[in-house]
C-alpha positions as CSV (number, residue, x, y, z in Angstrom):
1,X,2.9,-41.2,13.8
2,X,1.2,-40.7,10.4
3,X,-0.7,-44.0,10.6
4,X,-1.9,-43.1,14.1
5,X,-3.2,-39.7,12.9
6,X,-5.0,-41.3,10.0
7,X,-6.5,-43.9,12.4
8,X,-7.7,-41.1,14.6
9,X,-9.4,-39.4,11.7
10,X,-11.2,-42.6,10.8
11,X,-12.2,-43.2,14.4
12,X,-13.7,-39.7,14.7
13,X,-15.5,-40.2,11.3
14,X,-16.9,-43.5,12.5
15,X,-18.2,-41.9,15.7
16,X,-20.0,-39.3,13.5
17,X,-21.4,-42.0,11.1
18,X,-22.6,-44.2,13.9
19,X,-24.3,-41.2,15.6
20,X,-26.0,-40.3,12.4
21,X,-27.3,-43.8,12.1
22,X,-28.7,-43.6,15.6
23,X,-30.5,-40.3,15.0
24,X,-31.9,-41.4,11.6
25,X,-33.1,-44.6,13.2
26,X,-35.1,-42.8,15.9
27,X,-36.6,-40.4,13.4
28,X,-37.4,-43.2,10.9
29,X,-39.2,-45.1,13.7
30,X,-41.2,-42.0,14.5
31,X,-41.8,-41.4,10.7
32,X,-40.8,-37.8,11.3
33,X,-38.1,-35.8,9.4
34,X,-35.3,-34.2,11.3
35,X,-35.8,-30.4,11.8
36,X,-34.1,-28.4,9.0
37,X,-31.5,-25.8,9.8
38,X,-33.0,-23.5,7.2
39,X,-36.5,-23.3,8.8
40,X,-37.4,-21.4,12.0
41,X,-37.6,-23.3,15.3
42,X,-41.0,-24.4,16.4
43,X,-41.0,-25.9,19.9
44,X,-44.3,-27.6,19.5
45,X,-43.0,-29.5,16.4
46,X,-43.0,-33.3,17.2
47,X,-39.6,-33.4,15.6
48,X,-38.2,-31.2,18.3
49,X,-39.5,-33.5,21.0
50,X,-37.5,-36.4,19.5
51,X,-34.3,-34.4,20.0
52,X,-34.9,-34.9,23.7
53,X,-34.8,-38.7,23.2
54,X,-31.8,-40.1,25.2
55,X,-30.4,-41.9,22.2
56,X,-30.6,-38.8,20.1
57,X,-29.1,-36.6,22.9
58,X,-26.2,-39.0,23.2
59,X,-25.6,-39.2,19.5
60,X,-25.8,-35.4,19.2
61,X,-23.1,-34.9,21.8
62,X,-20.8,-37.4,20.0
63,X,-21.3,-35.6,16.7
64,X,-20.6,-32.1,18.2
65,X,-17.5,-33.4,20.0
66,X,-16.2,-35.4,17.1
67,X,-16.8,-32.8,14.4
68,X,-15.0,-30.1,16.5
69,X,-12.1,-32.5,17.2
70,X,-11.9,-33.6,13.6
71,X,-11.7,-30.0,12.4
72,X,-9.0,-29.1,15.0
73,X,-7.0,-32.2,13.9
74,X,-6.8,-31.3,10.2
75,X,-7.0,-27.5,10.2
76,X,-4.0,-25.3,10.3
77,X,-3.2,-24.6,14.0
78,X,-2.6,-20.9,13.1
79,X,-6.1,-20.7,11.5
80,X,-7.7,-22.5,14.4
81,X,-6.0,-20.1,16.9
82,X,-7.0,-17.0,14.9
83,X,-10.6,-18.2,14.7
84,X,-10.7,-18.8,18.4
85,X,-9.1,-15.4,19.1
86,X,-11.8,-13.7,17.1
87,X,-14.9,-15.5,18.4
88,X,-15.9,-12.4,20.3
89,X,-17.1,-11.0,17.0
90,X,-19.9,-13.6,17.0
91,X,-21.0,-12.5,20.4
92,X,-21.0,-8.8,19.4
93,X,-22.9,-9.5,16.2
94,X,-25.5,-11.6,18.1
95,X,-26.1,-8.7,20.4
96,X,-26.6,-6.3,17.5
97,X,-29.1,-8.6,15.9
98,X,-31.1,-8.9,19.1
99,X,-30.9,-5.2,20.0
100,X,-32.2,-4.0,16.6
101,X,-34.8,-6.8,16.5
102,X,-33.7,-8.4,13.3
103,X,-35.4,-11.7,14.0
104,X,-38.8,-10.0,14.5
105,X,-38.4,-7.9,11.4
106,X,-37.6,-11.0,9.4
107,X,-40.4,-13.1,10.9
108,X,-43.1,-12.0,8.5
109,X,-40.9,-12.2,5.5
110,X,-40.7,-16.0,5.7
111,X,-38.1,-18.0,3.7
112,X,-37.8,-15.4,1.0
113,X,-36.2,-13.0,3.5
114,X,-35.6,-9.3,3.2
115,X,-32.9,-7.1,1.8
116,X,-30.5,-5.5,4.4
117,X,-32.0,-2.1,3.5
118,X,-35.4,-3.2,4.7
119,X,-34.1,-5.0,7.7
120,X,-32.1,-1.8,8.8
121,X,-35.0,0.7,8.1
122,X,-36.9,0.3,11.4
123,X,-33.8,0.8,13.6
124,X,-32.3,3.4,11.2
125,X,-29.0,1.5,11.2
126,X,-26.5,1.4,8.3
127,X,-27.8,-1.3,5.9
128,X,-24.3,-2.1,4.6
129,X,-22.9,-2.6,8.1
130,X,-25.9,-4.6,9.2
131,X,-25.5,-6.9,6.1
132,X,-21.8,-7.4,7.1
133,X,-22.9,-8.3,10.6
134,X,-25.6,-10.7,9.5
135,X,-23.2,-12.3,6.9
136,X,-20.7,-13.1,9.7
137,X,-23.5,-14.7,11.7
138,X,-24.8,-16.6,8.6
139,X,-21.4,-18.2,8.0
140,X,-21.7,-19.5,11.5
141,X,-25.1,-20.9,10.6
142,X,-27.1,-18.2,12.5
143,X,-29.5,-16.6,9.9
144,X,-29.4,-17.5,6.3
145,X,-28.2,-15.4,3.4
146,X,-30.8,-16.2,0.7
147,X,-29.2,-14.1,-2.1
148,X,-26.6,-11.4,-1.7
149,X,-27.6,-9.0,1.1
150,X,-30.9,-10.7,1.5
151,X,-31.3,-12.5,4.8
152,X,-33.9,-14.8,6.4
153,X,-34.3,-16.5,9.8
154,X,-33.2,-20.0,10.3
155,X,-33.6,-22.5,13.1
156,X,-30.9,-20.9,15.3
157,X,-31.6,-17.3,14.7
158,X,-35.4,-17.8,15.4
159,X,-34.8,-18.7,19.0
160,X,-34.0,-15.0,19.5
161,X,-37.6,-14.1,18.7
162,X,-39.2,-12.1,21.5
163,X,-42.7,-13.1,20.2
164,X,-43.9,-9.5,19.7
165,X,-44.4,-7.4,16.6
166,X,-41.2,-5.5,15.7
167,X,-43.0,-2.1,15.8
168,X,-44.0,-2.7,19.5
169,X,-40.4,-3.5,20.3
170,X,-39.1,-0.3,18.9
171,X,-42.0,1.8,20.3
172,X,-41.4,0.7,23.9
173,X,-37.8,-0.3,24.4
174,X,-38.1,-0.5,28.2
175,X,-40.7,-3.2,28.0
176,X,-39.3,-5.2,25.0
177,X,-38.6,-8.3,27.2
178,X,-41.7,-8.2,29.4
179,X,-43.9,-11.2,28.8
180,X,-41.2,-13.0,26.7
181,X,-39.6,-16.4,27.4
182,X,-36.5,-14.6,28.6
183,X,-34.2,-16.5,26.2
184,X,-33.4,-13.4,24.1
185,X,-32.8,-11.4,27.3
186,X,-30.4,-14.1,28.4
187,X,-28.4,-13.9,25.2
188,X,-28.3,-10.1,25.4
189,X,-26.9,-10.3,29.0
190,X,-24.3,-12.8,27.9
191,X,-23.2,-10.7,24.9
192,X,-23.3,-7.5,27.0
193,X,-22.3,-7.9,30.7
194,X,-20.5,-11.2,30.3
195,X,-18.5,-10.3,27.2
196,X,-17.4,-6.9,28.4
197,X,-16.4,-8.4,31.8
198,X,-14.5,-11.4,30.5
199,X,-12.6,-9.0,28.2
200,X,-10.9,-7.8,31.4
201,X,-10.0,-11.3,32.6
202,X,-6.3,-11.0,31.6
203,X,-6.0,-7.5,33.0
204,X,-7.2,-8.5,36.4
205,X,-4.8,-11.5,36.4
206,X,-1.8,-9.5,35.3
207,X,-2.6,-6.4,37.5
208,X,-4.8,-7.7,40.4
209,X,-6.3,-5.4,42.9
210,X,-7.7,-6.5,46.2
211,X,-11.3,-7.5,45.9
212,X,-11.7,-6.3,42.3
213,X,-13.5,-8.4,39.7
214,X,-13.3,-8.2,36.0
215,X,-16.8,-6.8,36.0
216,X,-15.6,-3.9,38.2
217,X,-12.7,-3.2,35.9
218,X,-14.9,-3.3,32.8
219,X,-17.5,-1.0,34.2
220,X,-15.3,1.3,36.3
221,X,-17.3,0.4,39.5
222,X,-16.9,-1.0,42.9
223,X,-19.1,-3.3,44.9
224,X,-21.0,-6.2,43.4
225,X,-22.7,-6.7,40.1
226,X,-26.0,-6.7,41.9
227,X,-25.1,-3.3,43.5
228,X,-24.5,-1.9,40.1
229,X,-27.7,-3.2,38.5
230,X,-29.7,-1.8,41.4
231,X,-28.6,1.8,40.7
232,X,-31.4,4.0,39.6
233,X,-29.8,4.7,36.2
234,X,-29.6,0.9,35.5
235,X,-33.3,0.0,35.9
236,X,-33.5,-1.3,32.3
237,X,-30.4,-3.5,32.8
238,X,-31.8,-4.9,36.0
239,X,-35.1,-5.6,34.4
240,X,-33.4,-7.4,31.5
241,X,-31.2,-9.4,33.9
242,X,-34.2,-10.5,36.0
243,X,-36.1,-11.7,32.9
244,X,-32.9,-13.4,31.6
245,X,-32.6,-15.3,34.9
246,X,-36.2,-16.5,34.6
247,X,-35.5,-17.6,31.1
248,X,-32.4,-19.5,32.2
249,X,-34.4,-21.2,35.0
250,X,-37.1,-22.2,32.4
251,X,-34.5,-24.1,30.4
252,X,-34.2,-26.6,33.2
253,X,-37.4,-28.6,33.5
254,X,-38.9,-28.6,37.1
255,X,-39.5,-32.4,36.5
256,X,-35.8,-33.0,36.8
257,X,-35.9,-32.3,40.5
258,X,-37.8,-35.6,41.0
259,X,-35.1,-37.6,39.2
260,X,-32.3,-37.2,41.7
261,X,-32.5,-37.0,45.5
262,X,-35.4,-39.1,46.8
263,X,-37.8,-36.6,48.3
264,X,-40.4,-39.3,48.7
265,X,-38.1,-40.9,51.3
266,X,-38.6,-38.1,53.7
267,X,-41.2,-38.8,56.4
268,X,-44.5,-36.8,56.6
269,X,-43.9,-33.5,58.5
270,X,-40.2,-33.3,57.5
271,X,-39.0,-29.8,57.0
272,X,-37.4,-28.8,53.7
273,X,-35.6,-25.5,53.8
274,X,-35.2,-23.9,50.4
275,X,-32.2,-21.7,51.1
276,X,-32.0,-18.7,48.8
277,X,-34.9,-20.3,47.0
278,X,-36.1,-17.3,45.0
279,X,-39.9,-17.7,44.4
280,X,-39.5,-21.3,45.6
281,X,-40.7,-22.8,42.3
282,X,-38.5,-25.8,42.8
283,X,-39.5,-26.5,46.4
284,X,-43.1,-26.0,45.2
285,X,-42.7,-28.7,42.6
286,X,-41.2,-31.0,45.3
287,X,-44.1,-30.3,47.6
288,X,-46.8,-30.9,45.0
289,X,-45.6,-34.5,44.6
290,X,-44.8,-34.8,48.3
291,X,-47.6,-32.8,50.1
292,X,-46.6,-34.1,53.5
293,X,-43.4,-32.0,53.5
294,X,-43.3,-28.7,55.3
295,X,-41.4,-26.1,53.3
296,X,-39.6,-23.0,54.4
297,X,-38.6,-20.7,51.5
298,X,-35.8,-18.3,52.5
299,X,-34.6,-15.3,50.5
300,X,-34.3,-11.5,50.7
301,X,-37.3,-9.3,51.4
302,X,-38.3,-8.3,47.9
303,X,-38.0,-11.8,46.6
304,X,-40.0,-13.3,49.5
305,X,-42.9,-11.0,48.6
306,X,-42.9,-12.5,45.1
307,X,-42.6,-16.0,46.6
308,X,-45.8,-15.6,48.6
309,X,-47.7,-14.5,45.5
310,X,-46.2,-17.4,43.5
311,X,-47.3,-20.0,46.0
312,X,-50.7,-18.6,46.5
313,X,-51.3,-18.8,42.7
314,X,-49.7,-22.2,42.2
315,X,-50.2,-24.2,45.4
316,X,-52.8,-22.4,47.5
317,X,-53.7,-25.5,49.6
318,X,-50.1,-25.7,51.0
319,X,-50.3,-22.0,51.9
320,X,-53.8,-22.4,53.5
321,X,-52.7,-25.4,55.5
322,X,-49.6,-23.5,56.7
323,X,-47.4,-26.2,55.4
324,X,-45.2,-23.5,53.8
325,X,-43.5,-20.6,55.6
326,X,-41.8,-17.6,54.0
327,X,-38.7,-16.3,55.8
328,X,-36.6,-13.3,55.1
329,X,-33.0,-14.5,55.5
330,X,-29.5,-13.8,54.3
331,X,-27.6,-17.1,54.0
332,X,-24.4,-15.4,54.9
333,X,-25.7,-15.1,58.4
334,X,-26.6,-17.8,61.0
335,X,-29.4,-20.2,59.9
336,X,-32.5,-19.9,62.1
337,X,-34.2,-23.2,61.3
338,X,-32.9,-25.9,63.7
339,X,-35.2,-28.8,62.8
340,X,-34.6,-29.2,59.1
341,X,-34.6,-32.6,57.4
342,X,-33.0,-31.1,54.3
343,X,-31.3,-27.9,53.5
344,X,-31.5,-27.3,49.7
345,X,-29.2,-25.0,47.9
346,X,-30.1,-24.8,44.2
347,X,-27.7,-22.8,42.0
348,X,-26.4,-20.9,45.0
349,X,-22.9,-22.3,45.8
350,X,-21.6,-21.5,42.3
351,X,-22.2,-17.8,42.9
352,X,-19.5,-17.6,45.6
353,X,-15.8,-18.0,46.1
354,X,-14.7,-21.0,48.2
355,X,-14.4,-18.8,51.3
356,X,-17.9,-17.4,51.0
357,X,-19.3,-20.8,50.1
358,X,-17.7,-22.5,53.1
359,X,-19.2,-19.7,55.3
360,X,-22.7,-20.5,53.9
361,X,-22.3,-24.3,54.5
362,X,-20.9,-23.7,58.0
363,X,-24.0,-21.7,59.0
364,X,-26.1,-24.7,57.8
365,X,-23.9,-27.2,59.6
366,X,-24.3,-25.2,62.9
367,X,-28.1,-25.5,62.6
368,X,-28.2,-29.1,61.5
369,X,-29.3,-32.1,63.4
370,X,-27.3,-35.4,63.0
371,X,-29.9,-36.6,60.6
372,X,-30.1,-33.5,58.5
373,X,-29.2,-33.8,54.8
374,X,-27.6,-31.1,52.7
375,X,-28.7,-31.1,49.0
376,X,-26.6,-28.9,46.7
377,X,-28.0,-28.7,43.2
378,X,-25.4,-27.4,40.9
379,X,-23.3,-28.2,37.8
380,X,-20.3,-30.4,38.2
381,X,-17.3,-29.8,35.9
382,X,-15.4,-32.8,34.5
383,X,-11.7,-32.6,33.6
384,X,-10.7,-32.7,29.9
385,X,-8.1,-35.3,30.9
386,X,-8.9,-39.0,30.6
387,X,-8.4,-40.7,34.0
388,X,-8.1,-44.5,34.3
389,X,-11.1,-46.1,35.9
390,X,-10.1,-47.6,39.2
391,X,-13.1,-49.9,39.2
392,X,-14.2,-48.7,42.6
393,X,-16.8,-46.2,43.5
394,X,-16.4,-44.9,47.1
395,X,-19.4,-42.6,46.8
396,X,-22.5,-43.7,44.9
397,X,-22.8,-41.6,41.8
398,X,-19.1,-40.6,41.9
399,X,-18.3,-42.3,38.6
400,X,-19.8,-40.8,35.4
401,X,-19.9,-42.0,31.8
402,X,-17.2,-40.6,29.6
403,X,-17.0,-40.0,25.8
404,X,-15.6,-42.8,23.6
405,X,-11.9,-42.4,22.6
406,X,-10.4,-40.5,20.9
407,X,-13.0,-37.8,22.0
408,X,-12.1,-35.7,25.0
409,X,-13.7,-37.7,27.9
410,X,-16.0,-34.8,28.9
411,X,-17.3,-34.4,25.3
412,X,-15.3,-31.2,24.7
413,X,-17.2,-28.4,23.0
414,X,-20.4,-30.4,23.2
415,X,-20.4,-29.5,26.9
416,X,-18.6,-26.2,26.6
417,X,-21.5,-24.1,27.9
418,X,-20.8,-24.8,31.6
419,X,-17.0,-24.1,31.2
420,X,-18.0,-20.7,29.8
421,X,-20.3,-20.2,32.7
422,X,-17.4,-21.0,35.1
423,X,-15.5,-18.0,33.8
424,X,-18.6,-15.8,33.7
425,X,-19.2,-16.6,37.4
426,X,-15.6,-15.7,38.2
427,X,-15.6,-12.4,36.3
428,X,-19.1,-11.1,37.4
429,X,-19.4,-12.5,40.9
430,X,-16.2,-14.1,42.0
431,X,-17.9,-17.4,41.9
432,X,-16.9,-20.8,40.4
433,X,-18.3,-23.9,38.8
434,X,-16.6,-26.8,40.6
435,X,-15.4,-30.3,39.9
436,X,-16.6,-33.0,42.2
437,X,-13.2,-33.0,44.0
438,X,-13.5,-29.3,44.5
439,X,-17.0,-29.7,45.9
440,X,-15.7,-32.4,48.3
441,X,-13.1,-29.9,49.6
442,X,-15.7,-27.1,50.1
443,X,-18.1,-29.5,51.8
444,X,-15.4,-30.7,54.2
445,X,-14.4,-27.2,55.2
446,X,-18.1,-26.4,55.7
447,X,-18.6,-29.3,58.1
448,X,-20.3,-31.7,55.6
449,X,-19.4,-35.0,54.0
450,X,-20.6,-36.0,50.5
451,X,-22.4,-39.4,50.6
452,X,-24.2,-39.6,47.3
453,X,-24.3,-37.8,43.9
454,X,-27.3,-38.0,41.6
455,X,-27.1,-37.0,37.9
456,X,-30.8,-36.7,36.8
457,X,-31.5,-37.7,33.3
458,X,-32.2,-34.8,31.0
459,X,-30.7,-32.3,33.4
460,X,-27.4,-30.4,33.3
461,X,-27.3,-30.2,37.1
462,X,-26.4,-32.8,39.7
463,X,-27.8,-33.3,43.2
464,X,-24.8,-33.5,45.7
465,X,-26.0,-35.0,49.0
466,X,-24.1,-34.4,52.2
467,X,-24.4,-35.3,55.9
468,X,-22.9,-33.5,58.9
469,X,-19.2,-34.6,59.4
């Protein structure tokens, strides 16, 4: 047993060393240094672009997975369990840092940083407590403690920058996220709504109440998360959430939509229905490259108003030629479009339980022609168990690469984001991120059969293609 464990350590170390060689090779070829953890993030830096190189991305995943597994292998299991049980402190401290605009206060100080007293002054917070909060983040490589109680931004903390002077942020709290990228708003929502709701997960499992979600238990409310955010007293929370969702959407390049399902294979005049499409920014990107497609953007009334404005600003010719229609529609009700070539559901199905998702798909099936395609764009979870390869692929795209042994086949913590989202969807909305097998069950119950799965390069989402069954 001992020799096997030592062998495992060496194999994990080798994976890390080989990945470092690959990353250094790419950067050496570009004659660019790797971004430093100690310096703020600059998205326009050519060194950041190289991190999107497929070789670097793959090597990075291997390092993240192997380093975590190596630590878990050698560390005391009690220490590992205790650290995991207290990870909520990191979330809580991140929210504090964002709420009191620490990154923006530190921005002008540069690498020399500021003493906690100066950082705390604009928000009138306790400097000793703030120093303790920032120190916890610094030991997790978020912020940098330059000298005792003196802190500076680093590469990770700087992504919380809202891009505004700190005085403006304090003077007008209600508008602190307006005009920002939305990333800081996203992190605040995660460390606020999500964390408080997930804290009630065990309570709702041990003491379940009909129709009650963890969010309901945490906030002492009934109805949906969206009902709560639309209350008059929660205007700020709603505004922050809307900006956060735009920030989340911006993390996924619209170019990825062209790397999966072949939209160019649809004939001129084919109807693409963007079901629950929001502003329709994805169907607009599809139509720009395939102008012969007719598009119908469907969503609720307030969103459709925004969609009309968005298309007029970004693709006026399609609006003027009447190649795009805007339709107020609730996808939980019968689908009115009966001549669709494609029904597209992007980041919709994961919001809903199996029962509600099946209902959505059944409405689309009832309106489909025999040739209609269903394209569900969502994240596909992969099991942490290593399954033997049968050598057969019944559905194109069904098989996916797996991490090299002894890593977890799904790359473990390197891919943990979507597994966290899965529980967030459950606690806030009753939704679920699904494995492909789970998607197959939901499709079948909704009257569809999966015939192809695309995994676009550089995207965290897959295109699951179905036909009427």
